[in-house]
N, C-alpha and C positions, 0 to 999 in steps of 0.2 A: 254078136258083134259086130258089127259093118263096121266097113275101114273110115266111112265119114264120121262115125262116133270118135274113131280112136283120133284121125285128125283133128275132130273138134275138141277133146280133151287134153290134145296136146298145145293148142290154140289159146282156148279160154274154158277151162275145167268144168265151172259151173254152168255152162251151158248145155254140156255134155249129157248131165244127169238130171236135166231140167223136167222130164217126165219119169222121174224114179222116185219124187216127194220131198215133202219141204225140210224134212230133217237132211238127207243128200245133200240137198241144195247148201244149207248151210255149214253141212262141215266141211264139205267139197270148198266151200267160199272162207271159210276160215284157215283151212290149210295151204287153200292158196296166197292169202294173206301172207301167212308166215313165210312163204316161199313155194316158187313155181314149183319145182320137185313136187313135196309132200301132196300138192294139190294134184298134181298130173298122177302121181300115184293111187292117191283115192280115188280118183274119177276112174281108172282104169279097173281098180279092184270093184267098184260099183259095178263100172258096166260090165264085168265079166261072172259076176254073183248071177248062178241061173235061177234063182228063187223067185227074183225081180222081174 
């Protein structure tokens, strides 16, 4: 996980996970609509996952 992705996930979480698949983008986007903090946390968790 690069520092650029971390900054992007803080500014706009759905853009940070754009290469992780459609499901990840939708989940992060919906959480981001519910609140900024849940979207950022979800994006950081997805970016920190070593399997993807």
